[in-house]
N, C-alpha and C positions, 0 to 999 in steps of 0.2 A: 668672520664668518664667511667674507669674500676669498679670503686668504685660504684657510680651511679648503672648501668648494674647490677652488683652484689645484690645491694639492693634493684634494681627492680625485678631480678629472685627473691633473696629469698621473697622479698614482695607475687611475684606471686605464687610463693610453696607456702606459707605460709598461702593466702588467699584458694586456693585449698584442702591444708588439712583440712583448717577449715570449709569449705564447706563439703565433704565428713565424718568429724568428726559428721558436726551438722547432715548430713543428716542419718549417722549412730543411733545418737541418738535419732534423729526422729522417723527413724523405731523402734530404742527399745521402746521409748514409745507408740506405735503403738500394741505391742504385748500384749497379755493377756497376765493377773498377777492374784495372788490373794487378793482377796479383803482387805482393809486394818481393822486396829481392832475397833472395832464398840466402842462409851461411853461407852455401858452397856454389857462386856461381861461374859460369867458364871467365875466365880471366885472360886467356888468352887459346893461340892454333898455331899450328906445326909452321913454318915458312912458306910461303906460297899458298896458305889454303885460299884465300879470297884475292886471288890476282887476277877472274874475270875475264879471263881469257875468250875469244872468239872459239867458237867450235861447231862442225856441221854437224847436223840433224842426222839421225841414227838411219843408215842406209843398209843396212844389213839382212839377213833371212829372218823370218819372222819366231819365235822363237818353239813354235810348233816344231817345225823344221831344223831347228839348232842343237849342234849336239852340244850337251852339257860334257863340261871336264870330268876326269876322274877325281874322286875323294880323295884327299891326301891328308887329312887329321884322322890319327888313331881312335877311332871312336871304340867304346865308351870312352866318357869323361870319369876320371873316379871321384870318389868325394876329397875334396880339397884340392883339386885341379880346378884349370878354367879352360875355358871351350874358345874351340877358334876366334879370333880376331878379326882378320881379314876373310873376307867373303870368299864364296867357290867361286863364282861367275859374275857377280851382278856389280864387279867392279872397284875402283878402290874405294876407301871410307874417306864419309867428307866429312868437315870441320865447320864452325867448332862443332860441337854434341853436348847437348847436357844430361848429366847422370840424373838417372831419376830415384825411386827406394824401392829395396826389396824387403817389405813390410813383413817377411816372414820372417828373416834370419836378423833383420833390423841391423844391419852392419853396412858399415862406406865400402862405397869402391875400391881395388886397391891401387896402388900407389903404383903408377910406370914413367915417370919421370921428374925431373927436377928444373924443368926449363921454363916452370910457369903454362904447360900448355896445358887446356882444360879447368876440372876443377880442383879445389884444393880438398886436399885430405887431413884432418886431426888427430891429435896423440887424444889417449883417452884416460881419463884419471881413473883411481883406482876403483870405482863404482864403474865401470865403464861407459862413465860416459864423453860425451867428448868436449876438448877445450879448447883453446885460442889457438893454441900452437898447429903449425901446417907444418905437418912430416912428409909433406910432397904431394904431387899431382898426379891424378888419374883424366886422363885424354880420353881413353877406351873404355874406361866406367867399367870394367871387368869385375866380375864377383868370382869366388871358388863357388866350385858346386857343394850341395850341403843338404841333407836328407831330416824331411819331421816327420813326426808322425802325430795327426790326429783325428779325435774321435767326436763320435755326433752323442750327444747325451741325449739320454732319455728325458730330461726334465725339463729342457726348453729347444732339443733339436737343432742345436747349436752345436759347431765345432768349436775343441778345444785341443791344448795341447795333451798330447796321452798321458806325458806324467802328472797331470791334473786330473786324472781319472780317478772317481770315488766309487764305485760300484753302479756309475751310469750309463758305463757304456753299451748304445743301443745294439740291435743283431740284425741282419739280411739273409735272406736266402740266395745264395748264388750257386748256377748248377746243381741244385740239388741240394745244396746243403747249408744250412745255419753256418754264420761267423759273425764273427765282432765287426761291427762297421769301424773299423781302424783301417786309413788311406795313409799312403805313406805319399813323401810333396816332396820331389825333387825341384831344387831351384838352383839356376847359374846363370850363366851367359854364356852364347852362341852366335856367333857375327856381331858382339858388343849390347845384343841388346839379352833381357831377360828372357829365360825359357822356365816350362814347367811341366812335371810330366805327373801324374795321379794315378793310381791305381789302389785297389782295395787291399792289404797286406795278407803276403801270402804264408803259408802254413808254414812255419821254421824257419820265415826266412827273416834277416840284417839288414840293420841299413845298405851295407856294402854288397850284399849278395839278396836282390830282389827277388821273390818267387812267384809265377804266374797262377797258381792254384785254383785264384779267388779274381780269376779273372776270366772274362766271358768270351775271351779272342777279338772281340770287335772292340776298336781302336776308332774314336770320335776327337778330330785335327778340329780345336775351335780356333775360331776366329771371332775377332772385334771390328769395328767400326768408329767412326769419328772423320775427322776432317783436318788433317794435318797436312804441314808444309817443310816434315823432316826436321832434322837436327835436335833431335832427342830422345831419348831412350825409354819416356815413361816409366811408371810403376808398375808394382804386384805385389798382387797381397793373396794372401789362403782363399779370401772371397771369391777374386778372380778366377779361379777353378774351380773347387773344391765345395764353397757356398755355391756358384752359380750351376754347378751343375751335378749335385747332389742327388736327385732321382737318378741320374744317370748312373752314377757309383757305386748306387745301390744296386743297381740290375747287375753289377759285373762291369762295365764299359772301362774303357782306361779311357783317360785325355792325356791331352799331350797341347801345348799351348805356348805361344812367343809374344813376346810385346812388337815385334817384326811382322806380326801378321794382325796389328791392331793399327786402322788406319787414321786414327787421331795421331799417330806419331811420324806417319809418309803415305805416298801414294805411289809409291817403285814397287814394281810387281814381280820384277827381276830379284831385289831385295827381298821382298816375302817368298816369293818359291823359294829361293838359296837359302831361306832360313829353315824355311819348313823343311824341306830336304834333308838337312841337318838333323833338327830335331827328334825326326820319323830314326834317322840312323841310328840314335842315342838311345829309343825308344827301343826299337828293335833289336839293339846290342846289351841290353837289359832284359827285353823279355822274348824275344824271338817276332817272328811275325807277323801281322795280324792277318787274322783271316779277311777283314776286309777295313778300308780304313773311311769313313764317312764323315762330308764335313758339315759342323755346325758352325750358325753367327750371322749376326744381323748386320745390318746396311753394310757398312763398310769389310765387316765380314764375310758378307753375302758375296759382294762385287769380286774379294778375291777369290770365290769358290765356283762363280762363271768363267771366270780368267784362268784360274787353273785348269779347269776341266777344258777349258781351249788349247790352252797353252803348252802345259803337262798335262795328259790321260796318265793317270797310273800313280801319280802323288795322290789325288782322292779316289777312289774306286766308287763313291756316289758323295750328292750332296744335296744340302737340306738347308738351300739360304735363306735368311728372316730377313724380313722389311727390303726384299733385294730391291738392286737397280744394275740394270746391265752392265755399266762402269762408272767411274767417276767422272772421267773426263767429256763423255758426252752429255754429263749430266750439265756441266758450265756453260752447253750451247745457249741452253732457256734459262736457268737461273741466272746470268748475268745479266740477262734483261729484265730482270725483276723491277730493281733498284731505278732505271729509268722512266719503268711506265710507272712507277707509284707515284718518284717525281713529277710527271706528266698529271697524274689523278689530283694531287698533293698540293701541288703549288701552280703546273701551267695552267689548267682548266679547274682551279679551286672555286669559279666563282660559278662551275654546272655543278647544280644541286642533283643532280644522277652520282655523282662519283661519292660522296658523302656515304651512301649505304654502300659498303664494302663490298657488298654479295654480286652488285654491278660490274665489280671490278673482272671478274671470270670470264668474260664474253671478250676481252682481251688477250687477258694476261693465262687463260686457258683451268689455268689449277683453281682447286676450290677456296670459294670463302662464304663468309658466314657474318651477316649484320649482329649475329647474338652472340658473339666470344667476340671479347673484351680483348684488345691489344696488350700484349705482353708489355707496349711500350707506353700505355697511356699514361702513366705516372712520369714517367719523362717528358712526356708531350705536353701536359700541363706543364709541369717546370720551363720546358722550355717555352711556351705560351709568352710566360711574361714578359719575352725578349725578343722572341721571335715572331712574328705576325702570320710566317706561312705554319707555327703548330696550332694555328684556331680554328682549322677545317671544319671540324665537330664530327668528322666520319665516325659512322655507326658501326662496330665490328672490325674483322681484319681477313686478312688473305693469308694464304699460303708464304707470299710473297714474305712479307713481315714477319708472320709467327713462325713462320719455317726455315727462312734464307737468309732473313738481313742480319747481317756482321759478317756473314761468310763472304762474301763477295771481296772485300776489301782482306781479310786472310790468305784467301787463296792468290789475288792478285795484286795487291800495293807491295811493291818492294821495300817499302818505308813503315808495314806495321805486321805485328804479331801480338798475339795475348798474351803471351810470354816471355817478353822481348825482357823483361830486368832478370830474367836467368842468367844472361849476359853481364859481364861488363861493355857499359856504353863504347870505348873505344871500339869492342870486336864488334860490339850488335848494328851500331851504323854502316858497318864496311858489310854485311851481309842484305844480299838482294830475301826480301823474306817473302815467295812467292811458291804457290806450285809449280811453276814452269821454272823457275829456279832449281828446285828439290830435282826433276827432273832434266836438266841442262841436257845431259849425255844423250837423249834423244831428242827434247824438240831443238837442241841446238841454239847456240847463244851469236846476238852479229856482233857487229864492231862495235856498236857501243858496251859490250860487254856482260848487255841485260838477254836472257834467256828468252829464245821466241813465243811468243803465244799462239793459240790453235783456235783462238775467240774470233769470230766472225760474224759481222753483222748487213756485209752490205747485199741489199736489193730485196732483205727482206721486207716484207709488206708487213705489218703489225697491224694485227685487226680485220684482216683481208677477207677471213671468214664470216666475219663480226658483219661485215660491211654487207658480204653478197644475200646472208640472212635477212638483213633489212634493219640491224641490231643495234649500227652507228649508222650514221650520214656519211656524207660523200665530204664535208668539212670535218668534223671528226678526225674522220679516218687520215687525210692531209696533214691538218695539225700535230696528232702523235707521230707520224714520220718523219715530217719536216722537224719535228722537235728534237727526239731520240738521233744523238749521232753516234753514240756508243762511248767506249772506254778510251782514253788518254793511253800513249804508248810508254811503258815502262819505265823511261828517263822521266817522263815528264809527271808522274804522277807527286803530289803531296802529301801531306800526313796527315792521318785521318782524323777529323773534327769531332768524336767521340770524347766529348771534353768529361763527362762522366767515367768513361773506364779510363782516362789518364788521370784520372784523381785534381783535377783542379777544378774550381768553379767559375774563377774571374781569370782574365776576360772568357764571358760566355762564347762560344763558339762551338756550335752545334752544326752538324750535318749528320742524318739518319740514311741519309740516301747516298753519302759522298758525293754530291753533286760538283766538289770542288777537282773530281777527276773525269768529270762525266766531259764531255764534246755533245752540249747544246744548241739548239737553232730554233727558228721560229720560220714560220712562210716566206716569208721576206730574205730570211736566209736558213734556207734549209741546213740541219750539221751535216757535218761530213760522214760519213759509215766508218766502222773499224775491219780495215782488211788485214787478214793473218798472213802470218807465212803460210804459203805451200808446202816448203819443205819441213817445217813442225810437225803439223799436221800427218804428210805423208811418213814423217819417222814415227808421229804415236800412234798411228795404223802397223806399221813393220814393227814394232816393238812389242807388239800385242796387249798394248794396253786400252785397246777399243777391244768390245765382246763384236766378234762378228759374227755369233751364232752357231758355229761347226763347234756342237760338243756329243759326245757319245754316249757319256755315263747317266745312269739315270739319276733325276732332278726332283724334289718337289719343293717347288716354290714356295714357301708358308708366312701367311703376317695376317696380321689383327688389321679389320679394318678402323683406320683414322683418318679418313678424308675430312669426317666432318667434324674433325677436332684442329685441322688445320693443320694436320703433322706434316714436317718433309715425308715422309716414307709412305707417300700417296701412291694406291694401288695401282695405277695404269701404268707402272715402272715396272710389272710381272706381265705385261703383255707387251711391251717394247721387247721386252727380252724374248719372249715364246716369238713372234715374230721375228724378231732375227734368226731365229733359230731353223723357222719354217722357211726363211728366205735362202740359209746356205744350205737345208738340208732336204728340201721338201715335205717334211712332216716336222710333227714336235711330240710324237709318241712318247721319248724317253724324257719329255717336263711335263710333271702335273702342278697346278696351282691351286692351292688352297689357302680359304680367307676365312677370317674369323672373328665372330665379336672379342673386343679386347678382353671382356673379364673370362675369356677360356683360352690355354694353348694347347690346342690338339699335337704338341712334339711328341709324346710319345708315340700317339698315334702313326705321326709320320717316321720315328722310326722302327717301330712295329712293323708298316706297309716295306720301308725301304730293307729289311731285315730279312722278309719274306722274298722280296725282289734280289737282293744279292742271292740267296741262296739258291734259286734259281737260275741264275746265270753262274755258280760256281757249277749248280752240278751238270747245266746243259749249254757250255761256251760256242755251240755251234750255231746255238739261235740269234745269238745277238740281246742286245740291251731289249729293244721295244718287244719281242716275242715273247722275253724272258717277263716282263711286266706283268704282275698278278692282273685276274681277270677281275678281282674287286677294286683294282685300283686307279681309281679315275680323278678329273677334278671333282672339287667340291666345296661346299659351304657349310660353316657352323653356327650356329646361334651359340648365346652367352653363357647354355646348360653345357655344349659339347654335342650337341644333339645335329646330326646333318640336316641339313635343309633341303639341300639336293645334290646329287652326283650326277656323272653323266659326262659324253664329250659333247654335250651340247650349253653344260649351265653358262661356261659365260661368254656366248656370245652377243654380239650384239654391234653398234656403230662401228664399232674400232674394225669387225672385218666382215662389214655390210650385210649380217646374219640376225636375223629376228632376235629380240633379246632374248638371252635365256633366264631360269629361273635365279642362279647367284647373282648373274647382273643387274639384276631386278632389286632384289635385295641389298647388295654392296655396288650403287654406280660408279663407274670411274668416270676423270676430268681427264682434261688434256693438260697442254702445253702450249706457252706463247708463240713457238715455232710452229707447232701446231695451226691454232688458228690464222697463223700465218701462211699456213699451206702446207706445210710438210708432213711430211707421214710418219705414224705413231714408230717405229723404231727409232726416231729421235738421233740419228748418227747423220744427219749432213751438215758437217763441218762448216763447208762451202757450195755453195749452190752454184748451180750455174746459172748463167744471166741470160736475158731475152729483153729487146728494147720493149719499154713499155706498148710502144704502137702495136708492137705484135703480140703482146699479151692480152689488149683488148679486143684484136681481132678474133684471137683464140676463145675470147669467153671466158675469162678465167675471172670475171666481173660480175658473171651472173647479171642479172637484171639492174645491175649501176653500171655497166658498160658504157652506155652513151652518156649518165654523167660524169661517168670518169673521161670521155672524150672530148668532152668541154671543160675540163681540168689540165687539159695534156699538158700546158706550159706550165704551171706545177709540180705535175708529177714527175716532169723532163726533169725540172731543177732537184725536188728531191729525190731523185735515182739516176744523174744522168749516165750511169754504166750500164741500167738496164735494171730488169728486177726478177725475182727467183724463179727457176722453171724447174719446181723440183719431180717435173715427170724424166728430170733426169737424173744421177746417180751425182753421191759428192766428186767434185772436181778435183778434191786433191786424196780422195782415195788411190792408194797404187793402183797400177794395172796389173791385170793376171790374177791368178791365185797364189794368195799370201799362203792357203794351206792348201796343197795338194790333197785332194779327195780320195788317194789308193793308197793310204798305209793303213794296216789294223793298229788298235790303239789299245792298250794291256789294263785290263780289267778284274782285280781281285786275281792276280797272277796269269790270267788268259789273254791271248791274244783274239781280240775282238774283229769281224768285221766289220768296215763302215758302212752305214745305211743311210745310203742316200737314196730319193726317190727321184722325184718328177724335175725334170731341168726348170729354172728360175722363170723363163716365158712361159710355163704351161703349168702354174700350181693354181690349185682352183678357187682360192677364195679372190684373187686377184679378178678387179672388174674386166667383164669382158669385153670385147670390142666394139664399137656400138654407143657405149655408154658414158663413152668418155667427152668431155665438155666440145659441144660443137660451136664453131665459128660464129661469131656475130656480128650481124650487119652493122654499123654504127659510119656515120657521116666524120669521115677524118678528113684533113685538109690535104690536099694530095701530095705537099711536102712533108705531110708524117707517114704518110701510106706505108708499108712496110711489104713487098715483095718474096 
């Protein structure tokens, strides 16, 4: 009996252990990890492609005033031919370059060498399936231009190859006539990236001879987002353009798109513009000049619209940026603060119960936080807590820093990490510096180490300054945060990422969700050294047109869903950063509307209709310019979940950001800020390198408000933390080039018409600026004589 009981007990224990083990393994399998190696990875690169030689930062003219070279390629690309491989003006091709998939044609890239450069191309069997026999290699991922026809089915509303139609072809009314909803979709490659052009099939057309009879003469140039560090082509499918833009195709719009205009593949705005120009040339060669071209696209697709409008007016005549940021580069300013701050809350100050309520972190981070949102890393933290006490903090809720941005800093900033690294042979991947800086090394420059320069700087930044002034944090917390956070290590000193769940290995457990192994961290006794950026790199990225300066003439409807409460990275304050840059550059923002809607309603059709009326006015009366041609009923507005306009008008978005009483839309959809705004920076978010002032001077100026006396009592600690001084945000970015990068005396071309520039008040006379007498007044504090600054 005893033996039997022991046997039963051991069986129960074994069963429980098996269940627990299975649960852990099941949970582990659910965790994200790197994609497996594809059948055709990049196996080699041209000689000299990865030498990493030093190069100076860009010092040439801004793209707005730079002459583009004449086109040499004979458009149109005909069916069966390939488009240009080398760019027109964006520079030589970089390698390695990983080929994507054309899911429309399901074809491999074309063989262009036998030297094992690029990806292998395989022989096909009699059924058209790939074999293991390599017939050559594709270095540049070219595809021949091909045309396919798709129809929308009345059965389910989806699109299918036209040859599969069986009496179920839907119909639409365009240009006053009923026509079959059949779309001509052309795909191929231009500048090594896939392009696509979609237009309703014209009357009597053939694949080789398209007709424009069912086109409404308006072209949508589609742009897409994502975070990319270059070196890959990306994929394309019918869903990317036909399904995504079905409503607009049904109204007769033509659609053009390229993977070069998808920022998950790269952030080089020269390459994006170069390719968009050529895709438009292909379109015009097939269909003729459009009445106008309007940009549509979200996130990185919105960034491209703002930068195209600034750098190359005429490429787009109008813009509807969705979920916009002003640009990608200035996002890094505050996004790179996220993980050091989260590390402080989670680890350094873990005993402080305040930070266990994630919503409390907004006082320092500025970005939204919510104690009722479950962190997307919750399962991972629970698993890691079995081995590492740092993950037993019991935090309730999440922040935008973790929900929206975690994992992106390593992708942009760590030369040893990229999530698609298995798409390259090991000996190729280990030679690449996988960073945004490296992808744009022609603009940032590279130092003697061979690593590209970084534009990120936090020297003198006082994290939590406004929270201190408001009394939301103590002087002790303020000092500890700023002593802890030093910044990110230089490129050559960074190690591998410790995201074991992404790298596919479980033991030994080696996890850091904050990437703290690549941070410079300190304490009150030994404050960490801050990160000092290359001023040449910052100047180069300004000069190259990758920073949005606000100088845009074309009509813009900045449209987004309100997602702040969900801690989505596409926070609504970014629209107002763009607006403030426009106002500072031009003296007004009459050419930019801001529309925000509940996430269950998308007023894109309303935006297109409003933009159409605006553009028709410009075409009929170009002498009036852009702002004066804006329809009288076109204004800032906000929408509810049913699409009803809750409020509209010039004042609906007023608020703390522009020092005015809160408007009706701002009450419905309030905006948050960023860590740099909390540190005293302006809402423009474009100060890469702040001017410095001695701590003593900052104290006597009164920037610490009621806490000035307390800060003066901690002068020794402050001087250890900020040995070179603290930021003076009353002064502009130290690294911004002097003079006018964009002279304001040249007209811009919109819809074929030259439009006179519309500049209003000088910068120092703008109405929204705080008037004299309202600036912080000097505060009398008791400083020892040796610490006084005269």
